[in-house]
CHARMM internal coordinates of N, CA and C (Angstrom, degrees):
IC EDIT
DIST 1 N 1 CA 1.4448
DIST 1 CA 1 C 1.5285
ANGL 1 N 1 CA 1 C 108.34
DIST 1 C 2 N 1.3049
ANGL 1 CA 1 C 2 N 117.12
DIHE 1 N 1 CA 1 C 2 N 128.16
DIST 2 N 2 CA 1.4536
ANGL 1 C 2 N 2 CA 122.74
DIHE 1 CA 1 C 2 N 2 CA -178.30
DIST 2 CA 2 C 1.5213
ANGL 2 N 2 CA 2 C 111.43
DIHE 1 C 2 N 2 CA 2 C -80.27
DIST 2 C 3 N 1.3224
ANGL 2 CA 2 C 3 N 115.38
DIHE 2 N 2 CA 2 C 3 N 147.02
DIST 3 N 3 CA 1.4579
ANGL 2 C 3 N 3 CA 121.21
DIHE 2 CA 2 C 3 N 3 CA 173.74
DIST 3 CA 3 C 1.5129
ANGL 3 N 3 CA 3 C 108.69
DIHE 2 C 3 N 3 CA 3 C -94.25
DIST 3 C 4 N 1.3159
ANGL 3 CA 3 C 4 N 115.82
DIHE 3 N 3 CA 3 C 4 N 138.42
DIST 4 N 4 CA 1.4565
ANGL 3 C 4 N 4 CA 121.42
DIHE 3 CA 3 C 4 N 4 CA 176.93
DIST 4 CA 4 C 1.5188
ANGL 4 N 4 CA 4 C 106.92
DIHE 3 C 4 N 4 CA 4 C -123.87
DIST 4 C 5 N 1.3430
ANGL 4 CA 4 C 5 N 116.49
DIHE 4 N 4 CA 4 C 5 N 121.48
DIST 5 N 5 CA 1.4471
ANGL 4 C 5 N 5 CA 120.98
DIHE 4 CA 4 C 5 N 5 CA -178.77
DIST 5 CA 5 C 1.5186
ANGL 5 N 5 CA 5 C 110.11
DIHE 4 C 5 N 5 CA 5 C -98.44
DIST 5 C 6 N 1.3203
ANGL 5 CA 5 C 6 N 115.81
DIHE 5 N 5 CA 5 C 6 N 144.33
DIST 6 N 6 CA 1.4544
ANGL 5 C 6 N 6 CA 120.72
DIHE 5 CA 5 C 6 N 6 CA -179.78
DIST 6 CA 6 C 1.5210
ANGL 6 N 6 CA 6 C 109.44
DIHE 5 C 6 N 6 CA 6 C -135.22
DIST 6 C 7 N 1.3096
ANGL 6 CA 6 C 7 N 116.47
DIHE 6 N 6 CA 6 C 7 N 129.91
DIST 7 N 7 CA 1.4588
ANGL 6 C 7 N 7 CA 122.25
DIHE 6 CA 6 C 7 N 7 CA 171.05
DIST 7 CA 7 C 1.5121
ANGL 7 N 7 CA 7 C 107.24
DIHE 6 C 7 N 7 CA 7 C -100.52
DIST 7 C 8 N 1.3161
ANGL 7 CA 7 C 8 N 116.09
DIHE 7 N 7 CA 7 C 8 N 139.72
DIST 8 N 8 CA 1.4542
ANGL 7 C 8 N 8 CA 119.90
DIHE 7 CA 7 C 8 N 8 CA 178.99
DIST 8 CA 8 C 1.5127
ANGL 8 N 8 CA 8 C 108.44
DIHE 7 C 8 N 8 CA 8 C -136.11
DIST 8 C 9 N 1.3149
ANGL 8 CA 8 C 9 N 116.41
DIHE 8 N 8 CA 8 C 9 N 128.85
DIST 9 N 9 CA 1.4547
ANGL 8 C 9 N 9 CA 121.59
DIHE 8 CA 8 C 9 N 9 CA 178.92
DIST 9 CA 9 C 1.5203
ANGL 9 N 9 CA 9 C 108.33
DIHE 8 C 9 N 9 CA 9 C -116.31
DIST 9 C 10 N 1.3144
ANGL 9 CA 9 C 10 N 115.03
DIHE 9 N 9 CA 9 C 10 N 145.53
DIST 10 N 10 CA 1.4576
ANGL 9 C 10 N 10 CA 119.68
DIHE 9 CA 9 C 10 N 10 CA -178.86
DIST 10 CA 10 C 1.5209
ANGL 10 N 10 CA 10 C 108.98
DIHE 9 C 10 N 10 CA 10 C -144.78
DIST 10 C 11 N 1.3093
ANGL 10 CA 10 C 11 N 116.95
DIHE 10 N 10 CA 10 C 11 N 128.02
DIST 11 N 11 CA 1.4611
ANGL 10 C 11 N 11 CA 123.23
DIHE 10 CA 10 C 11 N 11 CA 175.91
DIST 11 CA 11 C 1.5240
ANGL 11 N 11 CA 11 C 106.27
DIHE 10 C 11 N 11 CA 11 C -110.82
DIST 11 C 12 N 1.3347
ANGL 11 CA 11 C 12 N 117.78
DIHE 11 N 11 CA 11 C 12 N 101.27
DIST 12 N 12 CA 1.4643
ANGL 11 C 12 N 12 CA 120.46
DIHE 11 CA 11 C 12 N 12 CA -170.22
DIST 12 CA 12 C 1.5253
ANGL 12 N 12 CA 12 C 113.74
DIHE 11 C 12 N 12 CA 12 C -65.78
DIST 12 C 13 N 1.3172
ANGL 12 CA 12 C 13 N 114.46
DIHE 12 N 12 CA 12 C 13 N 140.04
DIST 13 N 13 CA 1.4561
ANGL 12 C 13 N 13 CA 121.29
DIHE 12 CA 12 C 13 N 13 CA 172.79
DIST 13 CA 13 C 1.5262
ANGL 13 N 13 CA 13 C 109.30
DIHE 12 C 13 N 13 CA 13 C -119.82
DIST 13 C 14 N 1.3328
ANGL 13 CA 13 C 14 N 116.49
DIHE 13 N 13 CA 13 C 14 N 5.02
DIST 14 N 14 CA 1.4531
ANGL 13 C 14 N 14 CA 122.67
DIHE 13 CA 13 C 14 N 14 CA -179.00
DIST 14 CA 14 C 1.5239
ANGL 14 N 14 CA 14 C 109.30
DIHE 13 C 14 N 14 CA 14 C -146.43
DIST 14 C 15 N 1.3066
ANGL 14 CA 14 C 15 N 117.09
DIHE 14 N 14 CA 14 C 15 N 161.36
DIST 15 N 15 CA 1.4688
ANGL 14 C 15 N 15 CA 120.42
DIHE 14 CA 14 C 15 N 15 CA 174.75
DIST 15 CA 15 C 1.5273
ANGL 15 N 15 CA 15 C 110.83
DIHE 14 C 15 N 15 CA 15 C -98.78
DIST 15 C 16 N 1.3220
ANGL 15 CA 15 C 16 N 117.11
DIHE 15 N 15 CA 15 C 16 N 2.57
DIST 16 N 16 CA 1.4661
ANGL 15 C 16 N 16 CA 121.37
DIHE 15 CA 15 C 16 N 16 CA 177.27
DIST 16 CA 16 C 1.5291
ANGL 16 N 16 CA 16 C 110.40
DIHE 15 C 16 N 16 CA 16 C -74.11
DIST 16 C 17 N 1.3203
ANGL 16 CA 16 C 17 N 116.47
DIHE 16 N 16 CA 16 C 17 N 158.50
DIST 17 N 17 CA 1.4627
ANGL 16 C 17 N 17 CA 121.59
DIHE 16 CA 16 C 17 N 17 CA 176.06
DIST 17 CA 17 C 1.5281
ANGL 17 N 17 CA 17 C 109.63
DIHE 16 C 17 N 17 CA 17 C -63.39
DIST 17 C 18 N 1.3290
ANGL 17 CA 17 C 18 N 116.18
DIHE 17 N 17 CA 17 C 18 N 140.45
DIST 18 N 18 CA 1.4613
ANGL 17 C 18 N 18 CA 122.02
DIHE 17 CA 17 C 18 N 18 CA -178.18
DIST 18 CA 18 C 1.5246
ANGL 18 N 18 CA 18 C 108.18
DIHE 17 C 18 N 18 CA 18 C -132.54
DIST 18 C 19 N 1.3415
ANGL 18 CA 18 C 19 N 116.86
DIHE 18 N 18 CA 18 C 19 N 134.20
DIST 19 N 19 CA 1.4618
ANGL 18 C 19 N 19 CA 121.77
DIHE 18 CA 18 C 19 N 19 CA 176.32
DIST 19 CA 19 C 1.5174
ANGL 19 N 19 CA 19 C 108.96
DIHE 18 C 19 N 19 CA 19 C -83.15
DIST 19 C 20 N 1.3442
ANGL 19 CA 19 C 20 N 116.64
DIHE 19 N 19 CA 19 C 20 N 122.83
DIST 20 N 20 CA 1.4593
ANGL 19 C 20 N 20 CA 121.08
DIHE 19 CA 19 C 20 N 20 CA 178.48
DIST 20 CA 20 C 1.5167
ANGL 20 N 20 CA 20 C 112.04
DIHE 19 C 20 N 20 CA 20 C -99.71
DIST 20 C 21 N 1.3339
ANGL 20 CA 20 C 21 N 117.15
DIHE 20 N 20 CA 20 C 21 N -28.82
DIST 21 N 21 CA 1.4601
ANGL 20 C 21 N 21 CA 120.27
DIHE 20 CA 20 C 21 N 21 CA -177.65
DIST 21 CA 21 C 1.5217
ANGL 21 N 21 CA 21 C 109.01
DIHE 20 C 21 N 21 CA 21 C -153.25
DIST 21 C 22 N 1.3216
ANGL 21 CA 21 C 22 N 116.56
DIHE 21 N 21 CA 21 C 22 N 139.04
DIST 22 N 22 CA 1.4560
ANGL 21 C 22 N 22 CA 122.95
DIHE 21 CA 21 C 22 N 22 CA 173.00
DIST 22 CA 22 C 1.5228
ANGL 22 N 22 CA 22 C 106.96
DIHE 21 C 22 N 22 CA 22 C -127.28
DIST 22 C 23 N 1.3352
ANGL 22 CA 22 C 23 N 116.05
DIHE 22 N 22 CA 22 C 23 N 124.72
DIST 23 N 23 CA 1.4635
ANGL 22 C 23 N 23 CA 120.21
DIHE 22 CA 22 C 23 N 23 CA 179.39
DIST 23 CA 23 C 1.5257
ANGL 23 N 23 CA 23 C 109.71
DIHE 22 C 23 N 23 CA 23 C -70.13
DIST 23 C 24 N 1.3253
ANGL 23 CA 23 C 24 N 117.72
DIHE 23 N 23 CA 23 C 24 N 143.49
DIST 24 N 24 CA 1.4691
ANGL 23 C 24 N 24 CA 119.89
DIHE 23 CA 23 C 24 N 24 CA 175.31
DIST 24 CA 24 C 1.5369
ANGL 24 N 24 CA 24 C 110.17
DIHE 23 C 24 N 24 CA 24 C -60.12
DIST 24 C 25 N 1.3201
ANGL 24 CA 24 C 25 N 117.17
DIHE 24 N 24 CA 24 C 25 N 155.75
DIST 25 N 25 CA 1.4661
ANGL 24 C 25 N 25 CA 120.96
DIHE 24 CA 24 C 25 N 25 CA -176.50
DIST 25 CA 25 C 1.5171
ANGL 25 N 25 CA 25 C 112.97
DIHE 24 C 25 N 25 CA 25 C -62.99
DIST 25 C 26 N 1.3257
ANGL 25 CA 25 C 26 N 118.29
DIHE 25 N 25 CA 25 C 26 N -24.71
DIST 26 N 26 CA 1.4662
ANGL 25 C 26 N 26 CA 121.08
DIHE 25 CA 25 C 26 N 26 CA -178.61
DIST 26 CA 26 C 1.5290
ANGL 26 N 26 CA 26 C 112.46
DIHE 25 C 26 N 26 CA 26 C -100.22
DIST 26 C 27 N 1.3367
ANGL 26 CA 26 C 27 N 117.71
DIHE 26 N 26 CA 26 C 27 N 22.39
DIST 27 N 27 CA 1.4689
ANGL 26 C 27 N 27 CA 120.88
DIHE 26 CA 26 C 27 N 27 CA -175.71
DIST 27 CA 27 C 1.5255
ANGL 27 N 27 CA 27 C 111.03
DIHE 26 C 27 N 27 CA 27 C -143.24
DIST 27 C 28 N 1.3140
ANGL 27 CA 27 C 28 N 115.27
DIHE 27 N 27 CA 27 C 28 N 165.64
DIST 28 N 28 CA 1.4565
ANGL 27 C 28 N 28 CA 123.59
DIHE 27 CA 27 C 28 N 28 CA 172.57
DIST 28 CA 28 C 1.5173
ANGL 28 N 28 CA 28 C 107.81
DIHE 27 C 28 N 28 CA 28 C -115.45
DIST 28 C 29 N 1.3250
ANGL 28 CA 28 C 29 N 116.82
DIHE 28 N 28 CA 28 C 29 N 154.59
DIST 29 N 29 CA 1.4653
ANGL 28 C 29 N 29 CA 121.05
DIHE 28 CA 28 C 29 N 29 CA 178.06
DIST 29 CA 29 C 1.5192
ANGL 29 N 29 CA 29 C 109.37
DIHE 28 C 29 N 29 CA 29 C -117.64
DIST 29 C 30 N 1.3048
ANGL 29 CA 29 C 30 N 116.15
DIHE 29 N 29 CA 29 C 30 N 137.17
DIST 30 N 30 CA 1.4585
ANGL 29 C 30 N 30 CA 122.99
DIHE 29 CA 29 C 30 N 30 CA 172.46
DIST 30 CA 30 C 1.5201
ANGL 30 N 30 CA 30 C 106.44
DIHE 29 C 30 N 30 CA 30 C -115.62
DIST 30 C 31 N 1.3127
ANGL 30 CA 30 C 31 N 116.51
DIHE 30 N 30 CA 30 C 31 N 119.67
DIST 31 N 31 CA 1.4584
ANGL 30 C 31 N 31 CA 120.98
DIHE 30 CA 30 C 31 N 31 CA -179.97
DIST 31 CA 31 C 1.5145
ANGL 31 N 31 CA 31 C 107.66
DIHE 30 C 31 N 31 CA 31 C -92.12
DIST 31 C 32 N 1.3165
ANGL 31 CA 31 C 32 N 115.79
DIHE 31 N 31 CA 31 C 32 N 116.06
DIST 32 N 32 CA 1.4565
ANGL 31 C 32 N 32 CA 121.26
DIHE 31 CA 31 C 32 N 32 CA -175.83
DIST 32 CA 32 C 1.5236
ANGL 32 N 32 CA 32 C 111.34
DIHE 31 C 32 N 32 CA 32 C -84.09
DIST 32 C 33 N 1.3281
ANGL 32 CA 32 C 33 N 117.94
DIHE 32 N 32 CA 32 C 33 N -38.95
DIST 33 N 33 CA 1.4534
ANGL 32 C 33 N 33 CA 120.38
DIHE 32 CA 32 C 33 N 33 CA -175.05
DIST 33 CA 33 C 1.5166
ANGL 33 N 33 CA 33 C 109.88
DIHE 32 C 33 N 33 CA 33 C -157.64
DIST 33 C 34 N 1.3230
ANGL 33 CA 33 C 34 N 115.99
DIHE 33 N 33 CA 33 C 34 N 143.11
DIST 34 N 34 CA 1.4601
ANGL 33 C 34 N 34 CA 122.23
DIHE 33 CA 33 C 34 N 34 CA 169.69
DIST 34 CA 34 C 1.5190
ANGL 34 N 34 CA 34 C 105.86
DIHE 33 C 34 N 34 CA 34 C -122.47
DIST 34 C 35 N 1.3146
ANGL 34 CA 34 C 35 N 116.57
DIHE 34 N 34 CA 34 C 35 N 123.60
DIST 35 N 35 CA 1.4663
ANGL 34 C 35 N 35 CA 120.59
DIHE 34 CA 34 C 35 N 35 CA 179.52
DIST 35 CA 35 C 1.5136
ANGL 35 N 35 CA 35 C 108.61
DIHE 34 C 35 N 35 CA 35 C -116.77
DIST 35 C 36 N 1.3273
ANGL 35 CA 35 C 36 N 116.25
DIHE 35 N 35 CA 35 C 36 N 130.57
DIST 36 N 36 CA 1.4596
ANGL 35 C 36 N 36 CA 122.65
DIHE 35 CA 35 C 36 N 36 CA -179.37
DIST 36 CA 36 C 1.5221
ANGL 36 N 36 CA 36 C 107.45
DIHE 35 C 36 N 36 CA 36 C -119.47
DIST 36 C 37 N 1.3244
ANGL 36 CA 36 C 37 N 116.27
DIHE 36 N 36 CA 36 C 37 N 130.19
DIST 37 N 37 CA 1.4594
ANGL 36 C 37 N 37 CA 121.61
DIHE 36 CA 36 C 37 N 37 CA 179.09
DIST 37 CA 37 C 1.5178
ANGL 37 N 37 CA 37 C 109.69
DIHE 36 C 37 N 37 CA 37 C -117.38
DIST 37 C 38 N 1.3179
ANGL 37 CA 37 C 38 N 116.50
DIHE 37 N 37 CA 37 C 38 N 129.63
DIST 38 N 38 CA 1.4532
ANGL 37 C 38 N 38 CA 122.43
DIHE 37 CA 37 C 38 N 38 CA 173.75
DIST 38 CA 38 C 1.5187
ANGL 38 N 38 CA 38 C 107.05
DIHE 37 C 38 N 38 CA 38 C -112.39
DIST 38 C 39 N 1.3237
ANGL 38 CA 38 C 39 N 117.09
DIHE 38 N 38 CA 38 C 39 N 116.44
DIST 39 N 39 CA 1.4545
ANGL 38 C 39 N 39 CA 120.52
DIHE 38 CA 38 C 39 N 39 CA -176.02
DIST 39 CA 39 C 1.5237
ANGL 39 N 39 CA 39 C 112.92
DIHE 38 C 39 N 39 CA 39 C -78.83
DIST 39 C 40 N 1.3362
ANGL 39 CA 39 C 40 N 117.39
DIHE 39 N 39 CA 39 C 40 N -31.94
DIST 40 N 40 CA 1.4596
ANGL 39 C 40 N 40 CA 119.55
DIHE 39 CA 39 C 40 N 40 CA 179.79
DIST 40 CA 40 C 1.5226
ANGL 40 N 40 CA 40 C 110.40
DIHE 39 C 40 N 40 CA 40 C -164.26
DIST 40 C 41 N 1.3284
ANGL 40 CA 40 C 41 N 115.65
DIHE 40 N 40 CA 40 C 41 N 159.93
DIST 41 N 41 CA 1.4593
ANGL 40 C 41 N 41 CA 121.61
DIHE 40 CA 40 C 41 N 41 CA 177.54
DIST 41 CA 41 C 1.5154
ANGL 41 N 41 CA 41 C 112.00
DIHE 40 C 41 N 41 CA 41 C 75.97
DIST 41 C 42 N 1.3247
ANGL 41 CA 41 C 42 N 115.98
DIHE 41 N 41 CA 41 C 42 N -174.51
DIST 42 N 42 CA 1.4698
ANGL 41 C 42 N 42 CA 122.62
DIHE 41 CA 41 C 42 N 42 CA 178.08
DIST 42 CA 42 C 1.5138
ANGL 42 N 42 CA 42 C 109.56
DIHE 41 C 42 N 42 CA 42 C -106.14
DIST 42 C 43 N 1.3147
ANGL 42 CA 42 C 43 N 116.13
DIHE 42 N 42 CA 42 C 43 N 133.24
DIST 43 N 43 CA 1.4672
ANGL 42 C 43 N 43 CA 122.07
DIHE 42 CA 42 C 43 N 43 CA -179.85
DIST 43 CA 43 C 1.5190
ANGL 43 N 43 CA 43 C 109.14
DIHE 42 C 43 N 43 CA 43 C -135.22
DIST 43 C 44 N 1.3224
ANGL 43 CA 43 C 44 N 116.24
DIHE 43 N 43 CA 43 C 44 N 148.95
DIST 44 N 44 CA 1.4637
ANGL 43 C 44 N 44 CA 122.28
DIHE 43 CA 43 C 44 N 44 CA 169.79
DIST 44 CA 44 C 1.5148
ANGL 44 N 44 CA 44 C 106.09
DIHE 43 C 44 N 44 CA 44 C -110.32
DIST 44 C 45 N 1.3298
ANGL 44 CA 44 C 45 N 116.66
DIHE 44 N 44 CA 44 C 45 N 124.76
DIST 45 N 45 CA 1.4629
ANGL 44 C 45 N 45 CA 122.06
DIHE 44 CA 44 C 45 N 45 CA -174.38
DIST 45 CA 45 C 1.5200
ANGL 45 N 45 CA 45 C 109.62
DIHE 44 C 45 N 45 CA 45 C -121.55
DIST 45 C 46 N 1.3276
ANGL 45 CA 45 C 46 N 116.00
DIHE 45 N 45 CA 45 C 46 N 134.69
DIST 46 N 46 CA 1.4590
ANGL 45 C 46 N 46 CA 121.95
DIHE 45 CA 45 C 46 N 46 CA 174.03
DIST 46 CA 46 C 1.5242
ANGL 46 N 46 CA 46 C 107.94
DIHE 45 C 46 N 46 CA 46 C -125.55
DIST 46 C 47 N 1.3352
ANGL 46 CA 46 C 47 N 116.44
DIHE 46 N 46 CA 46 C 47 N 125.10
DIST 47 N 47 CA 1.4632
ANGL 46 C 47 N 47 CA 121.55
DIHE 46 CA 46 C 47 N 47 CA 176.39
DIST 47 CA 47 C 1.5211
ANGL 47 N 47 CA 47 C 107.93
DIHE 46 C 47 N 47 CA 47 C -107.85
DIST 47 C 48 N 1.3378
ANGL 47 CA 47 C 48 N 116.22
DIHE 47 N 47 CA 47 C 48 N 130.58
DIST 48 N 48 CA 1.4554
ANGL 47 C 48 N 48 CA 121.95
DIHE 47 CA 47 C 48 N 48 CA -178.68
DIST 48 CA 48 C 1.5269
ANGL 48 N 48 CA 48 C 110.26
DIHE 47 C 48 N 48 CA 48 C -124.46
DIST 48 C 49 N 1.3178
ANGL 48 CA 48 C 49 N 115.10
DIHE 48 N 48 CA 48 C 49 N 148.02
DIST 49 N 49 CA 1.4605
ANGL 48 C 49 N 49 CA 122.55
DIHE 48 CA 48 C 49 N 49 CA 171.06
DIST 49 CA 49 C 1.5203
ANGL 49 N 49 CA 49 C 105.86
DIHE 48 C 49 N 49 CA 49 C -113.80
DIST 49 C 50 N 1.3260
ANGL 49 CA 49 C 50 N 117.37
DIHE 49 N 49 CA 49 C 50 N 129.31
DIST 50 N 50 CA 1.4586
ANGL 49 C 50 N 50 CA 121.20
DIHE 49 CA 49 C 50 N 50 CA -179.09
DIST 50 CA 50 C 1.5154
ANGL 50 N 50 CA 50 C 110.18
DIHE 49 C 50 N 50 CA 50 C -112.96
DIST 50 C 51 N 1.3231
ANGL 50 CA 50 C 51 N 115.74
DIHE 50 N 50 CA 50 C 51 N 127.64
DIST 51 N 51 CA 1.4630
ANGL 50 C 51 N 51 CA 123.20
DIHE 50 CA 50 C 51 N 51 CA 173.69
DIST 51 CA 51 C 1.5283
ANGL 51 N 51 CA 51 C 106.55
DIHE 50 C 51 N 51 CA 51 C -98.96
DIST 51 C 52 N 1.3363
ANGL 51 CA 51 C 52 N 115.90
DIHE 51 N 51 CA 51 C 52 N 96.88
DIST 52 N 52 CA 1.4663
ANGL 51 C 52 N 52 CA 119.66
DIHE 51 CA 51 C 52 N 52 CA -177.55
DIST 52 CA 52 C 1.5149
ANGL 52 N 52 CA 52 C 112.72
DIHE 51 C 52 N 52 CA 52 C -64.72
DIST 52 C 53 N 1.3407
ANGL 52 CA 52 C 53 N 118.00
DIHE 52 N 52 CA 52 C 53 N -28.06
DIST 53 N 53 CA 1.4583
ANGL 52 C 53 N 53 CA 120.20
DIHE 52 CA 52 C 53 N 53 CA -179.63
DIST 53 CA 53 C 1.5238
ANGL 53 N 53 CA 53 C 111.33
DIHE 52 C 53 N 53 CA 53 C -67.77
DIST 53 C 54 N 1.3378
ANGL 53 CA 53 C 54 N 116.86
DIHE 53 N 53 CA 53 C 54 N -25.07
DIST 54 N 54 CA 1.4617
ANGL 53 C 54 N 54 CA 120.95
DIHE 53 CA 53 C 54 N 54 CA 179.02
DIST 54 CA 54 C 1.5264
ANGL 54 N 54 CA 54 C 111.38
DIHE 53 C 54 N 54 CA 54 C -111.00
DIST 54 C 55 N 1.3391
ANGL 54 CA 54 C 55 N 116.57
DIHE 54 N 54 CA 54 C 55 N 3.54
DIST 55 N 55 CA 1.4754
ANGL 54 C 55 N 55 CA 121.97
DIHE 54 CA 54 C 55 N 55 CA -177.32
DIST 55 CA 55 C 1.5240
ANGL 55 N 55 CA 55 C 111.16
DIHE 54 C 55 N 55 CA 55 C 50.26
DIST 55 C 56 N 1.3301
ANGL 55 CA 55 C 56 N 116.26
DIHE 55 N 55 CA 55 C 56 N 44.80
DIST 56 N 56 CA 1.4589
ANGL 55 C 56 N 56 CA 122.18
DIHE 55 CA 55 C 56 N 56 CA -176.49
DIST 56 CA 56 C 1.5167
ANGL 56 N 56 CA 56 C 109.90
DIHE 55 C 56 N 56 CA 56 C -129.10
DIST 56 C 57 N 1.3261
ANGL 56 CA 56 C 57 N 116.02
DIHE 56 N 56 CA 56 C 57 N 137.93
DIST 57 N 57 CA 1.4525
ANGL 56 C 57 N 57 CA 122.34
DIHE 56 CA 56 C 57 N 57 CA 176.81
DIST 57 CA 57 C 1.5228
ANGL 57 N 57 CA 57 C 109.21
DIHE 56 C 57 N 57 CA 57 C -118.47
DIST 57 C 58 N 1.3312
ANGL 57 CA 57 C 58 N 116.35
DIHE 57 N 57 CA 57 C 58 N 134.08
DIST 58 N 58 CA 1.4604
ANGL 57 C 58 N 58 CA 122.20
DIHE 57 CA 57 C 58 N 58 CA -178.56
DIST 58 CA 58 C 1.5196
ANGL 58 N 58 CA 58 C 109.85
DIHE 57 C 58 N 58 CA 58 C -116.70
DIST 58 C 59 N 1.3179
ANGL 58 CA 58 C 59 N 117.86
DIHE 58 N 58 CA 58 C 59 N 132.38
DIST 59 N 59 CA 1.4591
ANGL 58 C 59 N 59 CA 121.78
DIHE 58 CA 58 C 59 N 59 CA 173.25
DIST 59 CA 59 C 1.5209
ANGL 59 N 59 CA 59 C 107.21
DIHE 58 C 59 N 59 CA 59 C -82.06
DIST 59 C 60 N 1.3335
ANGL 59 CA 59 C 60 N 116.66
DIHE 59 N 59 CA 59 C 60 N 120.95
DIST 60 N 60 CA 1.4590
ANGL 59 C 60 N 60 CA 120.99
DIHE 59 CA 59 C 60 N 60 CA -179.57
DIST 60 CA 60 C 1.5234
ANGL 60 N 60 CA 60 C 111.88
DIHE 59 C 60 N 60 CA 60 C -106.32
DIST 60 C 61 N 1.3337
ANGL 60 CA 60 C 61 N 116.83
DIHE 60 N 60 CA 60 C 61 N -13.49
DIST 61 N 61 CA 1.4634
ANGL 60 C 61 N 61 CA 120.35
DIHE 60 CA 60 C 61 N 61 CA 176.98
DIST 61 CA 61 C 1.5179
ANGL 61 N 61 CA 61 C 109.02
DIHE 60 C 61 N 61 CA 61 C -158.74
DIST 61 C 62 N 1.3047
ANGL 61 CA 61 C 62 N 115.78
DIHE 61 N 61 CA 61 C 62 N 140.79
DIST 62 N 62 CA 1.4614
ANGL 61 C 62 N 62 CA 122.83
DIHE 61 CA 61 C 62 N 62 CA 174.31
DIST 62 CA 62 C 1.5143
ANGL 62 N 62 CA 62 C 106.50
DIHE 61 C 62 N 62 CA 62 C -147.44
DIST 62 C 63 N 1.3190
ANGL 62 CA 62 C 63 N 116.73
DIHE 62 N 62 CA 62 C 63 N 117.81
DIST 63 N 63 CA 1.4600
ANGL 62 C 63 N 63 CA 119.30
DIHE 62 CA 62 C 63 N 63 CA -175.32
DIST 63 CA 63 C 1.5198
ANGL 63 N 63 CA 63 C 111.16
DIHE 62 C 63 N 63 CA 63 C -147.68
DIST 63 C 64 N 1.3152
ANGL 63 CA 63 C 64 N 115.50
DIHE 63 N 63 CA 63 C 64 N 144.27
DIST 64 N 64 CA 1.4609
ANGL 63 C 64 N 64 CA 122.29
DIHE 63 CA 63 C 64 N 64 CA 168.94
DIST 64 CA 64 C 1.5235
ANGL 64 N 64 CA 64 C 105.70
DIHE 63 C 64 N 64 CA 64 C -97.77
DIST 64 C 65 N 1.3248
ANGL 64 CA 64 C 65 N 116.76
DIHE 64 N 64 CA 64 C 65 N 116.83
DIST 65 N 65 CA 1.4618
ANGL 64 C 65 N 65 CA 119.58
DIHE 64 CA 64 C 65 N 65 CA -176.27
DIST 65 CA 65 C 1.5164
ANGL 65 N 65 CA 65 C 110.47
DIHE 64 C 65 N 65 CA 65 C -124.79
DIST 65 C 66 N 1.3185
ANGL 65 CA 65 C 66 N 115.32
DIHE 65 N 65 CA 65 C 66 N 142.97
DIST 66 N 66 CA 1.4594
ANGL 65 C 66 N 66 CA 122.71
DIHE 65 CA 65 C 66 N 66 CA 177.52
DIST 66 CA 66 C 1.5225
ANGL 66 N 66 CA 66 C 107.98
DIHE 65 C 66 N 66 CA 66 C -112.28
DIST 66 C 67 N 1.3209
ANGL 66 CA 66 C 67 N 116.17
DIHE 66 N 66 CA 66 C 67 N 130.99
DIST 67 N 67 CA 1.4502
ANGL 66 C 67 N 67 CA 120.17
DIHE 66 CA 66 C 67 N 67 CA -174.19
DIST 67 CA 67 C 1.4981
ANGL 67 N 67 CA 67 C 113.76
DIHE 66 C 67 N 67 CA 67 C -85.18
DIST 67 C 68 N 1.3056
ANGL 67 CA 67 C 68 N 116.75
DIHE 67 N 67 CA 67 C 68 N 159.28
DIST 68 N 68 CA 1.4621
ANGL 67 C 68 N 68 CA 125.24
DIHE 67 CA 67 C 68 N 68 CA -0.17
DIST 68 CA 68 C 1.5408
ANGL 68 N 68 CA 68 C 111.13
DIHE 67 C 68 N 68 CA 68 C -82.08
DIST 68 C 69 N 1.3146
ANGL 68 CA 68 C 69 N 115.48
DIHE 68 N 68 CA 68 C 69 N 125.37
DIST 69 N 69 CA 1.4682
ANGL 68 C 69 N 69 CA 121.93
DIHE 68 CA 68 C 69 N 69 CA -177.31
DIST 69 CA 69 C 1.5246
ANGL 69 N 69 CA 69 C 109.93
DIHE 68 C 69 N 69 CA 69 C -145.43
DIST 69 C 70 N 1.3369
ANGL 69 CA 69 C 70 N 115.73
DIHE 69 N 69 CA 69 C 70 N 146.54
DIST 70 N 70 CA 1.4560
ANGL 69 C 70 N 70 CA 122.30
DIHE 69 CA 69 C 70 N 70 CA 173.16
DIST 70 CA 70 C 1.5164
ANGL 70 N 70 CA 70 C 107.74
DIHE 69 C 70 N 70 CA 70 C -121.51
DIST 70 C 71 N 1.3308
ANGL 70 CA 70 C 71 N 117.22
DIHE 70 N 70 CA 70 C 71 N 129.18
DIST 71 N 71 CA 1.4713
ANGL 70 C 71 N 71 CA 122.31
DIHE 70 CA 70 C 71 N 71 CA 176.89
DIST 71 CA 71 C 1.5275
ANGL 71 N 71 CA 71 C 108.65
DIHE 70 C 71 N 71 CA 71 C -117.35
DIST 71 C 72 N 1.3230
ANGL 71 CA 71 C 72 N 116.68
DIHE 71 N 71 CA 71 C 72 N 138.77
DIST 72 N 72 CA 1.4632
ANGL 71 C 72 N 72 CA 121.95
DIHE 71 CA 71 C 72 N 72 CA 175.18
DIST 72 CA 72 C 1.5130
ANGL 72 N 72 CA 72 C 108.41
DIHE 71 C 72 N 72 CA 72 C -114.05
END
COOR INIT
IC SEED 1 N 1 CA 1 C
IC BUILD
């Protein structure tokens, strides 16, 4: 089985939840890294992974960051 890597970038214009990637129905996804960059000011960031097949959302990161900062 071949591995397919995907980079996804997002510049938020809203504080609402946004879907960045959806795995195909015949595949599984392994998330290797999530990187969050704050260019300025103070921000509170929450990253979630949602398993739609189980209708469950997991918080994988929650951080208060002051820019300029990069969190992995």
